C-alpha positions in Angstrom: 15.7 -3.1 1.2 18.2 -5.8 0.3 16.5 -7.2 -2.8 13.4 -7.4 -5.0 12.0 -10.4 -3.2 12.0 -8.7 0.2 10.5 -5.5 -1.3 7.8 -7.5 -3.0 7.0 -9.2 0.3 6.9 -5.9 2.1 4.6 -4.3 -0.5 2.2 -7.3 -0.4 2.2 -7.2 3.4 1.5 -3.5 3.5 -1.4 -3.8 1.1 -2.8 -6.8 3.0 -2.6 -4.8 6.2 -4.4 -1.8 4.6 -7.1 -4.1 3.2 -7.6 -5.9 6.5 -8.0 -2.6 8.4 -10.4 -1.3 5.9 -12.5 -4.5 6.2 -12.5 -4.0 9.9 -13.8 -0.5 9.5 -16.5 -1.7 7.1 -17.7 -4.2 9.7 -17.6 -2.0 12.7 -18.6 1.3 11.1 -20.7 0.8 8.0 -20.9 4.6 7.5 -17.2 4.5 6.6 -17.6 1.8 4.0 -17.3 4.1 1.0 -14.1 5.7 2.2 -12.6 2.3 3.1 -13.5 0.8 -0.3 -11.8 3.7 -1.9 -8.7 3.1 0.1 -8.8 -0.6 -0.8 -8.9 0.2 -4.5 -6.1 2.7 -4.0 -3.9 0.1 -2.2 -4.6 -2.5 -4.9 -3.7 -0.1 -7.7 -0.6 0.9 -5.8 0.5 -2.7 -5.5 0.0 -3.4 -9.2 1.9 -0.2 -10.1 4.8 -1.0 -7.8 5.2 -4.6 -8.9 5.1 -3.4 -12.5 7.8 -0.8 -11.9 9.9 -3.4 -10.1 9.7 -5.7 -13.1 10.8 -2.9 -15.4 13.5 -1.5 -13.2 17.0 -1.5 -14.6 19.7 -0.7 -12.0 20.0 0.3 -8.5 18.9 3.9 -9.0 15.5 2.9 -10.3 15.2 0.4 -7.4 16.0 3.0 -4.8 13.4 5.3 -6.3 10.8 2.6 -6.0 11.8 2.0 -2.3 11.4 5.7 -1.6 8.0 5.7 -3.3 6.9 2.7 -1.3 8.0 4.3 2.0 6.2 7.5 1.2 3.0 5.6 0.3 3.3 3.5 3.5 3.2 6.8 5.4 0.2 8.0 3.4 -1.7 4.7 4.1 -1.1 5.1 7.8 -2.4 8.7 7.8 -5.4 7.6 5.7 -6.2 4.8 8.1 -5.9 7.1 11.0 -8.3 9.5 9.3 -10.8 6.7 8.9 -10.5 5.9 12.6 -11.7 9.4 13.6 
């Protein structure tokens, strides 16, 4: 990630994609609504947490740690969405 602006955009896009997929699952499979609602809440909390950490970050080391955390959480969201799809 080159800068904070790009990372913020990527976080927002990732959360939007997760929420969009969860809404799709809620519409097509109502029995999965509880799990998808939980995932939406988790994505929103993650977004708030990361944006807060970015505003408090001082230096490149803190920023790199945030980038790694975002990448790990992105993989988690992919796995969680795949689990909903089963």
